[in-house]
PDB file of N, CA, C and O in Angstrom, chain B, residues numbered from 101:
ATOM      1  N   MET B 101     114.683 367.206 313.478  1.00  0.00           N
ATOM      2  CA  MET B 101     114.072 366.009 314.281  1.00  0.00           C
ATOM      3  C   MET B 101     113.112 366.612 315.290  1.00  0.00           C
ATOM      4  O   MET B 101     112.005 366.085 315.394  1.00  0.00           O
ATOM      5  N   ILE B 102     113.395 367.588 315.992  1.00  0.00           N
ATOM      6  CA  ILE B 102     112.629 368.070 317.031  1.00  0.00           C
ATOM      7  C   ILE B 102     111.495 368.941 316.415  1.00  0.00           C
ATOM      8  O   ILE B 102     110.316 368.762 316.721  1.00  0.00           O
ATOM      9  N   GLN B 103     111.857 369.776 315.640  1.00  0.00           N
ATOM     10  CA  GLN B 103     110.708 370.696 315.132  1.00  0.00           C
ATOM     11  C   GLN B 103     109.762 369.991 314.190  1.00  0.00           C
ATOM     12  O   GLN B 103     108.584 370.349 314.172  1.00  0.00           O
ATOM     13  N   GLN B 104     110.158 369.077 313.456  1.00  0.00           N
ATOM     14  CA  GLN B 104     109.243 368.450 312.444  1.00  0.00           C
ATOM     15  C   GLN B 104     108.535 367.168 313.051  1.00  0.00           C
ATOM     16  O   GLN B 104     107.638 366.616 312.413  1.00  0.00           O
ATOM     17  N   LYS B 105     108.919 366.731 314.208  1.00  0.00           N
ATOM     18  CA  LYS B 105     108.476 365.510 314.785  1.00  0.00           C
ATOM     19  C   LYS B 105     108.503 364.388 313.657  1.00  0.00           C
ATOM     20  O   LYS B 105     107.495 363.726 313.410  1.00  0.00           O
ATOM     21  N   MET B 106     109.618 364.220 313.036  1.00  0.00           N
ATOM     22  CA  MET B 106     109.802 363.182 312.030  1.00  0.00           C
ATOM     23  C   MET B 106     110.018 361.879 312.830  1.00  0.00           C
ATOM     24  O   MET B 106     110.590 361.893 313.920  1.00  0.00           O
ATOM     25  N   PRO B 107     109.523 360.700 312.231  1.00  0.00           N
ATOM     26  CA  PRO B 107     109.977 359.533 312.864  1.00  0.00           C
ATOM     27  C   PRO B 107     111.518 359.277 312.641  1.00  0.00           C
ATOM     28  O   PRO B 107     112.080 359.596 311.593  1.00  0.00           O
ATOM     29  N   LEU B 108     112.152 358.686 313.690  1.00  0.00           N
ATOM     30  CA  LEU B 108     113.521 358.445 313.853  1.00  0.00           C
ATOM     31  C   LEU B 108     114.050 357.802 312.482  1.00  0.00           C
ATOM     32  O   LEU B 108     115.016 358.271 311.882  1.00  0.00           O
ATOM     33  N   VAL B 109     113.387 356.777 312.078  1.00  0.00           N
ATOM     34  CA  VAL B 109     113.911 356.105 310.858  1.00  0.00           C
ATOM     35  C   VAL B 109     114.047 357.010 309.580  1.00  0.00           C
ATOM     36  O   VAL B 109     114.961 356.968 308.757  1.00  0.00           O
ATOM     37  N   GLU B 110     112.977 357.818 309.583  1.00  0.00           N
ATOM     38  CA  GLU B 110     113.079 358.925 308.418  1.00  0.00           C
ATOM     39  C   GLU B 110     114.284 359.808 308.574  1.00  0.00           C
ATOM     40  O   GLU B 110     114.925 360.109 307.567  1.00  0.00           O
ATOM     41  N   VAL B 111     114.681 360.292 309.885  1.00  0.00           N
ATOM     42  CA  VAL B 111     115.691 361.139 310.058  1.00  0.00           C
ATOM     43  C   VAL B 111     116.994 360.375 309.761  1.00  0.00           C
ATOM     44  O   VAL B 111     117.926 360.959 309.208  1.00  0.00           O
ATOM     45  N   ALA B 112     117.078 359.046 310.126  1.00  0.00           N
ATOM     46  CA  ALA B 112     118.237 358.289 309.765  1.00  0.00           C
ATOM     47  C   ALA B 112     118.379 358.225 308.275  1.00  0.00           C
ATOM     48  O   ALA B 112     119.417 358.605 307.732  1.00  0.00           O
ATOM     49  N   LEU B 113     117.455 357.795 307.664  1.00  0.00           N
ATOM     50  CA  LEU B 113     117.669 357.731 306.249  1.00  0.00           C
ATOM     51  C   LEU B 113     117.955 358.926 305.493  1.00  0.00           C
ATOM     52  O   LEU B 113     118.723 358.850 304.534  1.00  0.00           O
ATOM     53  N   GLU B 114     117.368 360.134 305.852  1.00  0.00           N
ATOM     54  CA  GLU B 114     117.603 361.298 305.245  1.00  0.00           C
ATOM     55  C   GLU B 114     119.055 361.865 305.617  1.00  0.00           C
ATOM     56  O   GLU B 114     119.573 362.737 304.920  1.00  0.00           O
ATOM     57  N   CYS B 115     119.664 361.353 306.702  1.00  0.00           N
ATOM     58  CA  CYS B 115     120.992 361.748 307.093  1.00  0.00           C
ATOM     59  C   CYS B 115     122.017 360.765 306.464  1.00  0.00           C
ATOM     60  O   CYS B 115     123.220 360.863 306.704  1.00  0.00           O
ATOM     61  N   GLY B 116     121.527 359.875 305.703  1.00  0.00           N
ATOM     62  CA  GLY B 116     122.383 358.954 304.935  1.00  0.00           C
ATOM     63  C   GLY B 116     122.710 357.634 305.617  1.00  0.00           C
ATOM     64  O   GLY B 116     123.472 356.812 305.108  1.00  0.00           O
ATOM     65  N   PHE B 117     122.146 357.475 306.705  1.00  0.00           N
ATOM     66  CA  PHE B 117     122.324 356.161 307.307  1.00  0.00           C
ATOM     67  C   PHE B 117     121.527 355.060 306.744  1.00  0.00           C
ATOM     68  O   PHE B 117     120.429 355.245 306.218  1.00  0.00           O
ATOM     69  N   TYR B 118     122.163 353.772 306.876  1.00  0.00           N
ATOM     70  CA  TYR B 118     121.509 352.643 306.192  1.00  0.00           C
ATOM     71  C   TYR B 118     120.181 352.235 307.001  1.00  0.00           C
ATOM     72  O   TYR B 118     119.208 351.817 306.374  1.00  0.00           O
ATOM     73  N   ASP B 119     120.155 352.343 308.212  1.00  0.00           N
ATOM     74  CA  ASP B 119     118.877 352.122 309.073  1.00  0.00           C
ATOM     75  C   ASP B 119     119.020 352.872 310.334  1.00  0.00           C
ATOM     76  O   ASP B 119     120.045 353.506 310.584  1.00  0.00           O
ATOM     77  N   GLN B 120     118.024 352.811 311.124  1.00  0.00           N
ATOM     78  CA  GLN B 120     117.717 353.698 312.421  1.00  0.00           C
ATOM     79  C   GLN B 120     118.716 352.984 313.410  1.00  0.00           C
ATOM     80  O   GLN B 120     119.162 353.752 314.262  1.00  0.00           O
ATOM     81  N   SER B 121     119.111 351.837 313.477  1.00  0.00           N
ATOM     82  CA  SER B 121     120.051 351.418 314.455  1.00  0.00           C
ATOM     83  C   SER B 121     121.434 352.081 314.385  1.00  0.00           C
ATOM     84  O   SER B 121     122.068 352.502 315.353  1.00  0.00           O
ATOM     85  N   SER B 122     121.855 352.115 312.931  1.00  0.00           N
ATOM     86  CA  SER B 122     123.107 352.705 312.749  1.00  0.00           C
ATOM     87  C   SER B 122     123.121 354.212 313.139  1.00  0.00           C
ATOM     88  O   SER B 122     124.109 354.708 313.682  1.00  0.00           O
ATOM     89  N   PHE B 123     122.114 354.854 312.878  1.00  0.00           N
ATOM     90  CA  PHE B 123     122.068 356.290 313.255  1.00  0.00           C
ATOM     91  C   PHE B 123     121.942 356.452 314.799  1.00  0.00           C
ATOM     92  O   PHE B 123     122.521 357.378 315.368  1.00  0.00           O
ATOM     93  N   THR B 124     121.247 355.622 315.417  1.00  0.00           N
ATOM     94  CA  THR B 124     121.256 355.664 316.889  1.00  0.00           C
ATOM     95  C   THR B 124     122.614 355.359 317.534  1.00  0.00           C
ATOM     96  O   THR B 124     123.076 355.994 318.483  1.00  0.00           O
ATOM     97  N   LYS B 125     123.130 354.461 317.004  1.00  0.00           N
ATOM     98  CA  LYS B 125     124.640 354.184 317.662  1.00  0.00           C
ATOM     99  C   LYS B 125     125.571 355.377 317.425  1.00  0.00           C
ATOM    100  O   LYS B 125     126.357 355.754 318.294  1.00  0.00           O
ATOM    101  N   PHE B 126     125.456 355.990 316.164  1.00  0.00           N
ATOM    102  CA  PHE B 126     126.388 357.133 315.870  1.00  0.00           C
ATOM    103  C   PHE B 126     125.989 358.316 316.781  1.00  0.00           C
ATOM    104  O   PHE B 126     126.813 358.962 317.430  1.00  0.00           O
ATOM    105  N   PHE B 127     124.623 358.553 316.777  1.00  0.00           N
ATOM    106  CA  PHE B 127     124.102 359.701 317.536  1.00  0.00           C
ATOM    107  C   PHE B 127     124.593 359.580 319.059  1.00  0.00           C
ATOM    108  O   PHE B 127     125.191 360.485 319.642  1.00  0.00           O
ATOM    109  N   ASN B 128     124.303 358.494 319.554  1.00  0.00           N
ATOM    110  CA  ASN B 128     124.647 358.118 320.965  1.00  0.00           C
ATOM    111  C   ASN B 128     126.225 358.339 321.304  1.00  0.00           C
ATOM    112  O   ASN B 128     126.622 358.898 322.326  1.00  0.00           O
ATOM    113  N   LYS B 129     127.022 357.830 320.325  1.00  0.00           N
ATOM    114  CA  LYS B 129     128.447 357.949 320.627  1.00  0.00           C
ATOM    115  C   LYS B 129     128.796 359.375 320.267  1.00  0.00           C
ATOM    116  O   LYS B 129     129.770 359.806 320.884  1.00  0.00           O
ATOM    117  N   TYR B 130     128.269 360.148 319.471  1.00  0.00           N
ATOM    118  CA  TYR B 130     128.588 361.483 319.280  1.00  0.00           C
ATOM    119  C   TYR B 130     128.235 362.458 320.302  1.00  0.00           C
ATOM    120  O   TYR B 130     129.032 363.279 320.759  1.00  0.00           O
ATOM    121  N   TYR B 131     126.946 362.336 320.666  1.00  0.00           N
ATOM    122  CA  TYR B 131     126.410 363.191 321.675  1.00  0.00           C
ATOM    123  C   TYR B 131     126.399 362.669 323.104  1.00  0.00           C
ATOM    124  O   TYR B 131     126.263 363.446 324.049  1.00  0.00           O
ATOM    125  N   GLY B 132     126.543 361.332 323.267  1.00  0.00           N
ATOM    126  CA  GLY B 132     126.509 360.871 324.548  1.00  0.00           C
ATOM    127  C   GLY B 132     125.144 360.746 325.115  1.00  0.00           C
ATOM    128  O   GLY B 132     124.976 360.748 326.334  1.00  0.00           O
ATOM    129  N   ILE B 133     124.091 360.629 324.215  1.00  0.00           N
ATOM    130  CA  ILE B 133     122.680 360.621 324.599  1.00  0.00           C
ATOM    131  C   ILE B 133     121.906 360.048 323.429  1.00  0.00           C
ATOM    132  O   ILE B 133     122.280 360.275 322.278  1.00  0.00           O
ATOM    133  N   SER B 134     120.835 359.310 323.693  1.00  0.00           N
ATOM    134  CA  SER B 134     120.182 358.701 322.667  1.00  0.00           C
ATOM    135  C   SER B 134     119.337 359.751 321.841  1.00  0.00           C
ATOM    136  O   SER B 134     119.097 360.856 322.327  1.00  0.00           O
ATOM    137  N   PRO B 135     118.940 359.429 320.723  1.00  0.00           N
ATOM    138  CA  PRO B 135     118.182 360.522 319.993  1.00  0.00           C
ATOM    139  C   PRO B 135     116.753 360.779 320.671  1.00  0.00           C
ATOM    140  O   PRO B 135     116.186 361.869 320.588  1.00  0.00           O
ATOM    141  N   TYR B 136     116.237 359.703 321.332  1.00  0.00           N
ATOM    142  CA  TYR B 136     115.033 359.847 321.909  1.00  0.00           C
ATOM    143  C   TYR B 136     115.197 360.794 323.285  1.00  0.00           C
ATOM    144  O   TYR B 136     114.415 361.715 323.521  1.00  0.00           O
ATOM    145  N   ASN B 137     116.100 360.511 323.989  1.00  0.00           N
ATOM    146  CA  ASN B 137     116.392 361.268 325.221  1.00  0.00           C
ATOM    147  C   ASN B 137     116.693 362.685 324.811  1.00  0.00           C
ATOM    148  O   ASN B 137     116.221 363.619 325.459  1.00  0.00           O
ATOM    149  N   TYR B 138     117.489 362.890 323.721  1.00  0.00           N
ATOM    150  CA  TYR B 138     117.847 364.199 323.333  1.00  0.00           C
ATOM    151  C   TYR B 138     116.627 364.965 322.874  1.00  0.00           C
ATOM    152  O   TYR B 138     116.485 366.163 323.119  1.00  0.00           O
ATOM    153  N   SER B 139     115.736 364.225 322.189  1.00  0.00           N
ATOM    154  CA  SER B 139     114.471 365.029 321.656  1.00  0.00           C
ATOM    155  C   SER B 139     113.574 365.427 323.029  1.00  0.00           C
ATOM    156  O   SER B 139     113.071 366.543 323.159  1.00  0.00           O
ATOM    157  N   LYS B 140     113.467 364.528 323.873  1.00  0.00           N
ATOM    158  CA  LYS B 140     112.669 364.743 325.089  1.00  0.00           C
ATOM    159  C   LYS B 140     113.352 365.999 325.863  1.00  0.00           C
ATOM    160  O   LYS B 140     112.649 366.922 326.276  1.00  0.00           O
ATOM    161  N   THR B 141     114.651 365.984 326.022  1.00  0.00           N
ATOM    162  CA  THR B 141     115.331 367.010 326.916  1.00  0.00           C
ATOM    163  C   THR B 141     115.263 368.414 326.060  1.00  0.00           C
ATOM    164  O   THR B 141     115.104 369.505 326.606  1.00  0.00           O
ATOM    165  N   THR B 142     115.389 368.251 324.808  1.00  0.00           N
ATOM    166  CA  THR B 142     115.357 369.652 324.084  1.00  0.00           C
ATOM    167  C   THR B 142     113.827 370.204 323.999  1.00  0.00           C
ATOM    168  O   THR B 142     113.564 371.407 324.005  1.00  0.00           O
ATOM    169  N   SER B 143     112.950 369.271 323.928  1.00  0.00           N
ATOM    170  CA  SER B 143     111.562 369.742 323.914  1.00  0.00           C
ATOM    171  C   SER B 143     111.037 370.484 325.166  1.00  0.00           C
ATOM    172  O   SER B 143     110.243 371.425 325.176  1.00  0.00           O
ATOM    173  N   LYS B 144     111.665 369.847 326.277  1.00  0.00           N
ATOM    174  CA  LYS B 144     111.366 370.426 327.582  1.00  0.00           C
ATOM    175  C   LYS B 144     112.085 371.750 327.698  1.00  0.00           C
ATOM    176  O   LYS B 144     111.533 372.651 328.329  1.00  0.00           O
ATOM    177  N   LEU B 145     113.261 371.948 327.148  1.00  0.00           N
ATOM    178  CA  LEU B 145     113.983 373.064 327.265  1.00  0.00           C
ATOM    179  C   LEU B 145     113.154 374.216 326.389  1.00  0.00           C
ATOM    180  O   LEU B 145     112.901 375.344 326.811  1.00  0.00           O
ATOM    181  N   HIS B 146     112.828 373.754 325.234  1.00  0.00           N
ATOM    182  CA  HIS B 146     112.086 374.752 324.342  1.00  0.00           C
ATOM    183  C   HIS B 146     110.670 375.197 324.879  1.00  0.00           C
ATOM    184  O   HIS B 146     110.150 376.270 324.575  1.00  0.00           O
ATOM    185  N   PHE B 147     110.093 374.234 325.730  1.00  0.00           N
ATOM    186  CA  PHE B 147     108.817 374.545 326.391  1.00  0.00           C
ATOM    187  C   PHE B 147     109.184 375.511 327.574  1.00  0.00           C
ATOM    188  O   PHE B 147     108.394 376.422 327.817  1.00  0.00           O
ATOM    189  N   SER B 148     110.227 375.392 328.263  1.00  0.00           N
ATOM    190  CA  SER B 148     110.568 376.162 329.440  1.00  0.00           C
ATOM    191  C   SER B 148     110.818 377.485 329.051  1.00  0.00           C
ATOM    192  O   SER B 148     110.389 378.415 329.734  1.00  0.00           O
ATOM    193  N   ILE B 149     111.561 377.697 327.876  1.00  0.00           N
ATOM    194  CA  ILE B 149     112.036 379.005 327.333  1.00  0.00           C
ATOM    195  C   ILE B 149     110.806 379.858 326.852  1.00  0.00           C
ATOM    196  O   ILE B 149     110.760 381.082 326.968  1.00  0.00           O
ATOM    197  N   ALA B 150     109.760 379.042 326.270  1.00  0.00           N
ATOM    198  CA  ALA B 150     108.538 379.657 325.968  1.00  0.00           C
ATOM    199  C   ALA B 150     107.760 380.287 327.177  1.00  0.00           C
ATOM    200  O   ALA B 150     107.358 381.450 327.231  1.00  0.00           O
ATOM    201  N   ILE B 151     107.627 379.383 328.070  1.00  0.00           N
ATOM    202  CA  ILE B 151     107.012 379.800 329.290  1.00  0.00           C
ATOM    203  C   ILE B 151     107.737 381.126 329.969  1.00  0.00           C
ATOM    204  O   ILE B 151     107.104 382.103 330.370  1.00  0.00           O
ATOM    205  N   SER B 152     108.921 381.012 330.017  1.00  0.00           N
ATOM    206  CA  SER B 152     109.707 382.185 330.558  1.00  0.00           C
ATOM    207  C   SER B 152     109.551 383.454 329.806  1.00  0.00           C
ATOM    208  O   SER B 152     109.465 384.544 330.373  1.00  0.00           O
ATOM    209  N   TYR B 153     109.517 383.296 328.528  1.00  0.00           N
ATOM    210  CA  TYR B 153     109.169 384.419 327.683  1.00  0.00           C
ATOM    211  C   TYR B 153     107.828 385.085 327.806  1.00  0.00           C
ATOM    212  O   TYR B 153     107.699 386.309 327.763  1.00  0.00           O
ATOM    213  N   LYS B 154     106.773 384.189 327.970  1.00  0.00           N
ATOM    214  CA  LYS B 154     105.445 384.619 328.298  1.00  0.00           C
ATOM    215  C   LYS B 154     105.422 385.439 329.585  1.00  0.00           C
ATOM    216  O   LYS B 154     104.799 386.493 329.715  1.00  0.00           O
ATOM    217  N   ILE B 155     106.216 384.807 330.588  1.00  0.00           N
ATOM    218  CA  ILE B 155     106.073 385.676 331.982  1.00  0.00           C
ATOM    219  C   ILE B 155     106.806 386.764 331.829  1.00  0.00           C
ATOM    220  O   ILE B 155     106.402 387.715 332.498  1.00  0.00           O
ATOM    221  N   LEU B 156     107.900 386.990 331.075  1.00  0.00           N
ATOM    222  CA  LEU B 156     108.461 388.259 330.933  1.00  0.00           C
ATOM    223  C   LEU B 156     107.686 389.416 330.247  1.00  0.00           C
ATOM    224  O   LEU B 156     107.719 390.610 330.546  1.00  0.00           O
ATOM    225  N   ILE B 157     106.866 388.703 329.102  1.00  0.00           N
ATOM    226  CA  ILE B 157     106.016 389.847 328.354  1.00  0.00           C
ATOM    227  C   ILE B 157     104.943 390.374 329.343  1.00  0.00           C
ATOM    228  O   ILE B 157     104.715 391.577 329.462  1.00  0.00           O
ATOM    229  N   PHE B 158     104.319 389.443 330.022  1.00  0.00           N
ATOM    230  CA  PHE B 158     103.015 389.792 330.944  1.00  0.00           C
ATOM    231  C   PHE B 158     103.689 390.367 332.104  1.00  0.00           C
ATOM    232  O   PHE B 158     103.031 390.771 333.063  1.00  0.00           O
TER     233      PHE B 158
END
């Protein structure tokens, strides 16, 4: 979901859910965060790690 920037509805269908709403409810219950917020949080984390890595190299 994060790396491919797939639309959420495609992720839901590929994971075997009937629709995006069902996937979002399951994801939120399992992870305690919405797929959208999860994606935003992990994207920021990956960016932060990349910046830290560049600083260490130079």
